[in-house]
C-alpha positions in Angstrom: 18.9 9.6 48.8 21.4 7.2 47.3 22.1 7.3 43.6 21.5 4.0 41.9 24.5 2.2 40.4 25.3 3.0 36.8 24.6 -0.5 35.6 22.0 -1.6 38.1 19.1 -0.9 35.7 20.8 -3.3 33.3 20.0 -6.3 35.6 16.3 -5.9 36.4 14.6 -9.1 37.2 11.8 -10.1 34.7 12.0 -6.7 33.0 12.7 -6.1 29.3 15.6 -3.8 28.5 15.1 -0.8 26.3 15.6 -1.5 22.6 18.9 0.4 22.4 20.5 -1.7 25.1 19.2 -4.9 23.6 20.8 -3.9 20.3 24.1 -3.1 22.1 24.1 -6.5 23.9 23.3 -8.3 20.6 26.3 -6.7 18.9 28.5 -7.6 21.9 27.4 -11.2 21.8 29.0 -11.4 18.3 31.9 -9.1 18.8 33.1 -10.8 22.1 34.1 -14.2 20.6 35.7 -12.4 17.6 37.7 -10.2 20.0 38.9 -13.3 21.9 39.9 -14.9 18.6 41.8 -11.8 17.5 43.5 -11.5 20.9 44.7 -15.1 20.8 45.9 -14.8 17.2 47.6 -11.4 17.2 49.0 -10.7 20.7 52.6 -12.2 20.3 53.2 -13.2 23.9 49.9 -15.0 24.5 50.2 -18.4 22.9 51.5 -19.1 19.4 53.0 -22.6 20.0 53.6 -23.1 16.2 55.5 -21.5 13.4 53.6 -21.1 10.1 56.0 -21.7 7.2 55.9 -18.9 4.6 58.9 -20.1 2.6 60.1 -23.7 2.6 62.7 -26.0 1.1 63.2 -29.8 1.0 66.0 -31.2 3.0 68.4 -33.8 1.7 68.0 -37.4 3.0 64.6 -36.7 4.7 61.3 -37.9 3.4 59.2 -35.4 5.3 58.4 -32.4 3.1 57.2 -29.1 4.5 55.5 -26.6 2.1 54.4 -23.0 2.6 51.4 -22.9 4.9 52.5 -26.0 7.0 52.9 -25.6 10.7 55.9 -26.9 12.7 56.7 -26.4 16.4 58.7 -23.5 17.5 61.4 -25.9 18.9 61.7 -27.7 15.5 61.8 -24.7 13.2 65.5 -23.6 14.0 66.5 -27.2 13.4 64.8 -27.1 10.0 66.6 -23.9 9.1 70.0 -25.2 10.0 69.5 -28.4 8.0 68.8 -26.3 4.9 71.9 -24.2 5.5 74.0 -27.4 5.7 72.6 -28.5 2.4 73.6 -25.2 0.9 77.1 -25.6 2.3 77.4 -28.9 0.6 76.4 -27.3 -2.7 78.9 -24.5 -2.3 81.7 -27.0 -1.5 80.9 -29.0 -4.6 80.8 -25.9 -6.7 84.2 -24.8 -5.4 85.6 -28.2 -6.2 84.2 -28.1 -9.7 82.2 -31.3 -9.3 78.6 -30.6 -10.1 76.0 -32.9 -8.5 74.2 -35.5 -10.7 70.6 -34.7 -11.5 71.1 -31.0 -10.9 68.7 -29.9 -13.7 65.8 -31.7 -12.1 66.6 -30.3 -8.7 66.9 -26.8 -10.1 63.4 -27.1 -11.7 62.0 -27.8 -8.2 64.0 -25.0 -6.7 62.5 -22.5 -9.2 59.2 -23.2 -7.6 60.3 -22.1 -4.1 59.2 -18.6 -5.0 55.7 -19.7 -6.0 54.1 -19.1 -2.5 55.7 -15.7 -2.4 54.4 -14.9 -5.9 50.9 -16.0 -5.0 50.8 -13.9 -1.7 51.9 -10.8 -3.7 49.3 -11.5 -6.4 52.1 -11.8 -9.0 50.8 -15.2 -9.9 47.4 -16.9 -9.6 47.6 -19.8 -7.2 46.3 -22.1 -10.0 49.5 -21.2 -11.9 51.9 -22.0 -9.0 53.9 -24.4 -11.3 54.3 -22.0 -14.2 58.0 -22.2 -14.4 58.4 -19.6 -17.2 56.8 -16.9 -15.1 58.7 -18.0 -12.0 61.9 -17.8 -14.0 61.3 -14.1 -14.7 60.3 -13.6 -11.0 63.8 -14.7 -9.9 65.2 -12.1 -12.3 62.9 -9.3 -11.1 63.7 -9.9 -7.4 67.4 -10.3 -8.0 67.6 -7.0 -10.0 65.2 -5.2 -7.6 62.4 -4.8 -10.2 60.1 -6.4 -7.6 60.3 -6.0 -3.9 58.8 -8.6 -1.5 56.9 -7.5 1.5 54.4 -10.2 2.6 56.6 -11.9 3.6 59.7 -9.9 3.0 62.7 -11.9 2.1 65.5 -11.8 4.6 68.9 -10.4 3.6 70.3 -14.0 3.5 67.6 -15.1 1.1 68.0 -12.0 -1.1 71.7 -12.9 -1.4 70.7 -16.4 -2.4 68.3 -15.1 -5.0 71.1 -13.0 -6.6 73.6 -15.9 -6.6 71.0 -18.2 -8.2 70.1 -15.7 -10.8 73.7 -15.1 -11.7 73.9 -18.8 -12.7 70.5 -18.8 -14.4 71.3 -15.7 -16.5 74.6 -17.2 -17.7 72.7 -20.4 -18.7 69.9 -18.6 -20.5 68.3 -15.1 -20.1 65.0 -16.8 -21.1 63.4 -19.8 -19.5 64.2 -23.2 -21.1 64.2 -26.6 -19.3 67.1 -27.7 -21.6 69.2 -24.7 -20.6 68.9 -24.9 -16.8 72.4 -24.8 -15.1 74.4 -28.0 -14.6 75.3 -26.8 -11.2 72.8 -27.1 -8.3 71.2 -23.8 -7.2 71.1 -22.8 -3.6 68.0 -23.4 -1.6 66.1 -20.5 0.0 66.3 -20.6 3.8 62.9 -21.4 5.4 61.0 -18.4 6.7 58.0 -18.5 9.1 56.0 -16.5 11.6 54.5 -17.3 15.0 51.1 -18.9 14.6 48.2 -20.6 16.4 47.9 -24.3 16.1 46.9 -25.4 12.6 43.3 -26.0 13.7 42.8 -22.4 14.7 44.0 -20.1 11.9 44.1 -16.3 12.4 41.1 -14.2 11.3 42.9 -12.5 8.4 44.0 -15.9 7.0 40.5 -17.1 7.1 39.1 -14.0 5.4 41.9 -14.0 2.7 41.6 -17.7 1.9 37.8 -17.6 1.9 37.7 -14.7 -0.5 40.2 -16.5 -2.7 38.2 -19.7 -2.7 34.9 -18.0 -3.4 36.2 -15.8 -6.2 38.7 -18.1 -7.9 38.1 -19.5 -11.4 38.0 -23.2 -11.5 38.9 -25.5 -14.4 36.1 -26.6 -16.7 34.1 -29.5 -15.2 34.8 -28.6 -11.6 32.3 -27.1 -9.2 32.8 -23.5 -8.0 32.0 -22.7 -4.3 28.8 -21.0 -5.5 27.8 -24.3 -7.2 28.5 -26.2 -4.0 26.5 -23.7 -1.9 23.5 -23.9 -4.2 23.6 -27.7 -4.0 23.7 -27.7 -0.2 20.7 -25.3 -0.1 18.8 -27.5 -2.4 19.4 -30.6 -0.2 18.2 -28.6 2.9 15.1 -27.0 1.4 13.9 -30.0 -0.5 14.3 -32.3 2.6 12.5 -29.7 4.8 9.8 -29.1 2.1 8.8 -32.8 2.0 8.9 -33.0 5.8 6.4 -30.1 5.9 4.2 -31.7 3.2 4.0 -35.0 5.2 4.3 -33.7 8.8 2.0 -30.7 9.0 -1.2 -32.5 8.0 -0.4 -35.4 10.3 0.5 -33.1 13.2 -2.7 -31.1 12.8 -4.9 -34.3 12.7 -3.1 -35.7 15.8 -3.7 -32.4 17.6 -7.4 -32.3 16.7 -8.6 -35.9 16.7 -7.6 -38.4 19.4 -8.1 -41.2 16.8 -5.2 -39.9 14.8 -3.2 -39.1 17.9 -3.3 -42.7 19.1 -2.8 -44.0 15.5 0.4 -42.1 14.7 2.0 -40.6 17.7 3.2 -43.8 19.5 5.1 -44.9 16.4 6.4 -41.4 15.7 7.5 -41.0 19.3 9.4 -44.4 19.0 10.9 -43.7 15.6 12.3 -40.3 16.5 14.8 -42.0 18.8 16.4 -43.9 15.9 19.4 -41.9 14.6 18.7 -40.9 11.0 22.3 -41.6 9.8 21.7 -45.3 10.6 19.5 -45.4 7.5 22.1 -43.9 5.2 23.2 -47.3 3.7 19.5 -48.3 3.1 18.7 -44.9 1.5 21.7 -45.2 -0.9 20.6 -48.7 -1.8 17.0 -47.6 -2.5 17.6 -44.1 -4.0 21.1 -44.6 -5.5 24.0 -42.3 -4.8 22.8 -38.9 -6.1 21.1 -36.2 -4.1 17.9 -38.2 -3.4 19.3 -40.1 -0.3 20.7 -36.8 1.1 17.3 -35.2 0.8 15.7 -38.3 2.3 18.0 -38.1 5.3 17.1 -34.5 6.0 13.4 -35.6 5.7 13.8 -38.5 8.2 15.8 -36.4 10.6 13.1 -33.6 10.6 9.6 -35.0 9.9 9.1 -37.0 13.2 10.1 -34.0 15.3 7.9 -31.8 13.2 4.8 -34.0 13.7 5.1 -33.9 17.5 5.7 -30.2 17.6 2.8 -29.4 15.3 0.4 -31.7 17.2 1.4 -30.0 20.5 0.9 -26.5 19.0 -2.5 -27.6 17.7 -3.6 -28.7 21.2 -2.6 -25.4 22.6 -5.4 -23.6 20.6 -7.9 -21.8 22.9 -10.8 -24.3 23.4 -13.3 -21.5 23.6 -12.8 -20.8 19.9 -13.8 -24.3 19.1 -16.8 -24.1 21.5 -18.0 -20.9 19.9 -17.8 -22.3 16.4 -19.6 -25.5 17.5 -22.3 -23.3 19.0 -22.8 -21.6 15.6 -23.2 -25.0 14.0 -19.7 -25.6 12.5 -19.1 -29.2 11.3 -15.8 -31.0 12.1 -14.3 -30.2 8.7 -15.2 -26.5 9.1 -13.7 -26.5 12.6 -10.4 -27.7 11.1 -10.3 -25.4 8.1 -11.9 -22.3 9.5 -10.9 -22.4 13.2 -8.0 -24.6 13.9 -5.7 -23.9 11.0 -6.2 -20.0 11.1 -5.9 -20.1 14.9 -2.6 -21.9 15.0 -0.9 -20.2 12.0 1.2 -17.7 13.9 2.6 -20.4 16.3 2.9 -22.9 13.4 5.0 -20.5 11.5 7.4 -20.1 14.4 7.5 -23.8 14.9 8.5 -24.3 11.2 11.1 -21.6 11.5 12.7 -23.3 14.5 12.5 -26.7 12.8 14.2 -25.4 9.7 17.2 -24.7 11.9 16.9 -28.3 13.1 17.1 -29.4 9.4 20.3 -27.5 8.9 22.0 -29.7 11.6 21.6 -32.6 9.2 23.4 -31.0 6.3 26.9 -32.2 6.9 25.8 -35.8 7.6 23.5 -35.9 4.7 26.1 -34.7 2.2 28.6 -37.4 3.3 26.4 -40.3 2.3 26.6 -41.8 -1.2 28.7 -39.5 -3.4 30.0 -36.7 -1.3 28.8 -33.3 -2.5 28.2 -29.7 -1.7 30.0 -27.7 0.9 30.5 -30.7 3.1 32.7 -32.4 0.4 34.9 -29.3 0.5 35.1 -29.3 4.3 35.9 -33.0 4.4 38.6 -32.9 1.7 40.3 -29.8 3.0 40.1 -31.0 6.6 41.8 -34.2 5.6 44.8 -32.2 4.3 44.6 -30.0 7.4 43.8 -26.9 5.4 41.7 -25.4 8.2 42.0 -21.8 6.8 39.9 -23.1 4.0 37.5 -25.0 6.3 36.6 -22.1 8.6 35.1 -19.8 5.8 32.7 -22.6 4.8 31.7 -23.3 8.4 31.1 -19.6 9.0 29.1 -19.4 5.7 26.8 -22.1 6.9 26.2 -20.4 10.2 25.7 -17.0 8.7 23.2 -18.4 6.1 21.1 -20.2 8.8 21.2 -17.1 11.1 20.3 -14.6 8.4 17.5 -16.8 7.2 16.1 -17.3 10.7 16.2 -13.5 11.3 14.5 -12.8 8.0 11.7 -15.3 8.7 11.3 -13.9 12.2 10.9 -10.4 10.6 8.3 -11.8 8.2 6.3 -13.2 11.1 5.5 -9.6 12.1 4.3 -8.8 8.5 2.2 -12.0 8.0 0.7 -12.0 11.5 0.6 -8.4 12.8 -2.2 -9.3 15.2 0.1 -11.7 17.0 1.8 -8.7 18.7 5.4 -9.5 17.5 5.8 -7.0 14.7 8.4 -4.3 15.0 8.4 -0.8 13.7 9.8 -1.8 10.3 7.2 -4.6 9.9 4.3 -2.3 10.9 5.6 0.3 8.4 5.6 -2.2 5.6 2.1 -3.4 6.4 0.9 0.2 6.5 2.5 0.8 3.1 0.8 -2.2 1.6 -2.6 -1.2 3.1 -2.4 2.4 1.9 -3.3 1.9 -1.8 -6.3 -0.2 -0.8 -7.5 2.4 1.7 -7.0 5.2 -0.8 -9.1 3.4 -3.4 -11.8 2.7 -0.9 -12.0 6.4 0.1 -12.4 7.4 -3.6 -15.1 4.8 -4.3 -18.6 6.2 -4.4 -20.9 5.3 -1.5 -23.2 2.4 -2.2 -26.9 3.2 -1.9 
């Protein structure tokens, strides 16, 4: 007798796996892409065609400016570093000759801010205060004297020496910050530092988590929207658009599924109209409903309602005809057939249809929020994408996906509670139903028997 393969019973044709194995595979389906993402991002010899700049400087005679967070090719980065070293050599030569450069004070003010990305990454300075020169002035002193030690990123020995040389000039000019007392001689530029990185469109997971946490917890100036405000506004657009699609589409869909009269009256036009891309109506919607949230909600409505009518009508037609025949035998009238047989009979399947169509409505969010005045999460995605800040784009995209997925799973779980007779309830759903029934059963047992 041969022993079956270890994993053979994982691949049984038309057989459901045990619950424990299904849970394992569900977890793997999420962990596998995350593992690939981490592998590509953190294994140094795999890819990394770029260098992500962590500390930058402007070069003389070049209009292109690179700041911390920008990506450059691995081939270009050494050239960038050497160009800055040459600029420093010119400054040192002028200093030795005793001929200070014109406009040195203005350049020195900009050089003070070279440490701003370092201060933000170490939480020494909020990123909204990146141009607070008074705090940055003290930071030059603290690093030069060793009061503060950099670690993410750590300054190279060359840059630490430059910090000490610059502070020697700053301290002579004034121990406290003052624009008027900045040195007449040019300070040295910090040498650019960077680390191997994915292309800019694929930031590493830790960068996405750190930036997302910062964006969703940061305080914003008065009058600006927080990420929470944007999130609520996007949810409002989705739910209101889907709500009105249900108000209009469910009754029409049920009527089409029950009466051939309404089927021939509505479905040909609905079937024709659903092939028209909803975004083509964006200009018309803005003209009619103005540039607020109304045209966005209307776009979600148009993109959902015609599919909803056809799906509901099909679900209605799938109702067991024997139920209608039995009700007619008992003398039910057409109105009673609809209200007492059709609607209760299709509720479990109708609920599932609406759950799936809500996911359809989510696909219209980005397009809807771009019409008229851009708003919500989409405005943030579009703005940050334009500036290639993809580490700020990814958290929002993930948030939208997580919201839709969690909402769908929650609604699927509720299906087992609302419709336990449909046979889709799990142990947790059955437990909740039993808990809700228990007080009623307890009261009925205590009630005296009726004569």
